[in-house]
Phi, psi and omega in degrees: 000134180253127178271154184297329183271357180253142177275147177297146182286129175255120184290147179293332179296317180295317180292326177293321178295321179296318179297315179297320179297316178295321180296317179295321179295316179297318179297318179295318178297320179295321179295318178297315179297324178296319178295320180295319178297318179296319179296319179296320178296315179297322180296318178299327180280357179085012181262072186294320180298317179293323179297315178297320180295323180296329181279352179278000000 
């Protein structure tokens, strides 16, 4: 039974999963940006085929 003056219990497992999910998303974004930076570097060097491959 939930009383009006009490907040529903939020399990620590759920809040931990949310943190892990945000961490994984941030890690994935960093990995994507690293690939984009490498592709830009390859493009500057005139290696267009390698740059296109890096973006795949």
